[in-house]
N, C-alpha and C positions, 0 to 999 in steps of 0.2 A: 395369844394369851403366851401360849405353850413356848412357842418359837421366840417367839421375844424379837419380831421384824421390825425395825423401826420404818420401815420406807414402807410396809403393810399396815402395818396401826395408824401411820397419820392419813393413811389415805382410805382408809374404812372410818376414819372418825369426822366430826363436825367442828369446822372454828370453832363452834362454843360448848362443846363438850362438858357436862357434866356426869361425874365418874364418882358414884357411891357408892361404898363396902360396907359390909354387914355390920362393919364397926360404928359405925357414924359418921367417918370421914369421907369428906367428897374433896373429887380433884377436879383439875381441869384438862384440859386434851395437853400440855405441855408437861403437869404433872404428871397424870396418867403415863402417855408413852417411856418417860426418864424413869417413871420406875419400875415399869415392866423390863426394860433396856439394860438398865443400869444400877435397879435397886438389891438388896438381900434377899428379898423373895423370886422365887424362880416357882413356876407350874411345871412338873416332874411332867402332871399326864390330869387328863382330864374325861369325864362323860358328862353330859345334855341327857336330860330324863325328863318325861311328863312335859312336852313343849309345845304350846298354842302359837298360833300366828292371824293375826287380822292385821287387815290393812283399810284402812279408810282414806284414799284420796292420795295425798303422798306423803300419811304417817303409815308407820307397822310399829304394832306394840305386840313383843315376843315377853312370854313366860317362859319358864324351865327352873328344874333343876339341876344345878351345876355342884357333881360330886368331883374331886380331883385329890390329888397326892403334889404336895409341895417342900420346899425348901426353905428357912429363915434364918438365915445364919447360920449354916450349917444344922440347924434342928428340922429334921424331917415328921410331917404328919399329914391327916387327910383331914376333910372337912366335907362340908353339904352345905347349900345352902342354896334359897329360893333368890331367882333372877328376874330384875323387868328390866326391855330394853324397848326404847322407843327408837325409830329408825325413821330418815326422814329421805325423802328423794332431793335431792339436791342437784343441778344439770343433769338427770338422766340419771345419775348413780346416788345408792343407799349409802348412807352417812349415819351414822351412830351420834345421836344427839344428848338422848341422855340413858342413863343406867345406875338400877339400885339393887342391891342386894339386900336379902332381908336370912338372919337366923330361924333356922326351922327347928 
């Protein structure tokens, strides 16, 4: 996310990704990747804390707290959110299938 590496983002995400922001906005894979690569919002740094992981079959559920610094159209700031990620093993590779962030 911080590097906004398009090929890497595309390889890590499922084709039917649903990516939910703490604001309530939901994006599909194309929208998510495009916003990170070309959008006005840049992650400057980030830290993950309090992470938990549970794997059941081909599904992984990850929860953590994400603290980050950002630049949005020239305005810098910091934020801290909770995140739920759902990963699915597809053809031997873990892909991000769903993400939902929430305000703390």
